[in-house]
N, C-alpha and C positions, 0 to 999 in steps of 0.2 A: 669381642667374644659374643657369640650368638646365643641369645636367650631363647630357649625352647618354649613353645606354647602347645596347648593341646591340639591346635589346628594343624601342626606339622609333625606330630609325634608318630605318624604311621600306624596308629592303632584305631580302634573303633570308638574312641571317646567322643568323636564328633557326631556319632550316630546314636550311641547307647548311653542313656543317663547313668546307669549303673557303672559302666566303664569309666566315665568321667569322674564319678564319685569315688571309685576305687583308686584311680590315678591321683586324684586330689588328696585322698586319705594317705596314700603311701608317701607322697611328697611332703605333706604336713608332718608326718611321723619322722621322716628323715631330717627335715629342717629343725624340728623340736629336739631330736636327738643331738644334732650338731650344736644347737644353742646350749642345751644342758651340759653337754660334753665340754664346750668351750668356757662357759661361765661358772659352772659348779664343780663338776668332777668328771674325769674321763672314765670313772667306774660306773657312771649312771647314764641311762638313756631317758628319753622323755617318759616312756611307759613306766619304767622303774621309779622315776621321780614322782609320777602321779600315784602309783601304788604306795610309795613311802608316805606321800601326803595324806592319803586316805587312812593309813594306819595311824599316823600322828594325830589327825583330827579325831578319829574314833577314840583314841586314848584320852584326849582332852575331854571328850564327852563321857568318859567312863564306860565305853563300850569295848567289848572284846572283838577282835578280828581274827578270822580263820581263813585258811586257803580257799574254802568253798565260797566265802564272801568275795574274794578277789575274782574268782572264776565267774561269778554272777555279775558283779559290778562292771567288769571289763569285757564280759562275753568272750573269755579266753578258755581254751581247752585245759583240762587238768594237767596234762603232761607239760604244756607250755608254762603254766603257772608254777608247777613244781620246779622246773629248770630255772625260771626267773628267781623264785624265792631262794633256791639253793645258792645261786650266784650272789644275791643280795646278802645272804647270811655269811657266805665266805668273804665278801668284801666288807663286812662289819657294819652294815646298815640296819639289819634286823637280827633278832634271835627268834627261834621257835621253841615254845615251851609246852610240854605235855600238860593236858588238863586232867585234874584229879578224877573227875567223874567219868572220863572217857579217854584212855591213853592214846587212842587213835587220833584224837583231835590235837592239833598243835596251834596254840595261840600265837599270833604274830605280834612281836613287840619291837618297837623302834629302839635302837641303841642310842647312846649319847651322840655318836657320830651321825646317825641317821637324823636325829632331831636337829642337830646343828646344820646339816645340809638342807633340811626341810625349809628353813627360812630363805636360804639362797634360791632354792628351787621355786618357791612361791613367787619371789621377785622376778626370777628369770621367765617363768611361765606368764606372769602378768605382762612383761615387756613383749614376749612373743605374741600373746593375744592382741596387744595393741598394734604391733607391726602387721600381724596377719589381717587385721580388720582395717588397716590404713586405707583411706579413700573410699570406704564403704559407708554409705548413709545409714544411720541407725534404723530407719524404717526398712531399708533393704536387708540389713542384718537380721531384724526381727522376722521378716518374711522368709528369709533363707532358713532361719532356725525352725520356723513352723514347717517348712517343706522337708527339712532334714528329719525332724521328729516324726512326721507322718511316714516318710520313707523308711525310717527305722522300724516303726510299727508294722509296716507292710512286709518288710524283710523278715521280721520275727514271725509273722503269720505264715509267710511262704515256707519258712524253715519248719515250723510246726506241722504244716500240711505234708511236706516232703518226708519228715520223720514218721508221720502216721502212715503214709503210703508205703514206706520201706518196711514198717512193722507188719503191714498187711501182705507184704510180699509182692507188691506191685513193682514191676521192673519193665523198663522199656529199653530197646536196643541192647 
């Protein structure tokens, strides 16, 4: 079986840093989804598992979690988060409860099923992280983290600039 690498993918990942980062991100997401699906539940993906984990950890700390928190933490659009949370609720991992002071707000609460799966998810993600960093020197991992964090800040800055330009009506082509 031929293992593909970014060198032979036929895309621009060998030329553009952002394309390589995007390809890596997509493959990591697919691999994590497969791992969670195989080890924990076919009803969960890696992102759903991470969202569930954040809800459970916040509950342990006595903090409420709302949809807008998930949108901000994961940098996901409202419509995508809505669909994901609806699926998690239908599958019995969370409930959404109206808040007395503002009925529009729905507090996210992990169910017993969600809390039970959370422990398995944490263990599965820990193994995934170990496998993902296999063969990478800790100093290289630290350097890569620093580069990725700066890249994230740069992308956030670019997005803010583009949103500002769109608000001003600046359009090209």
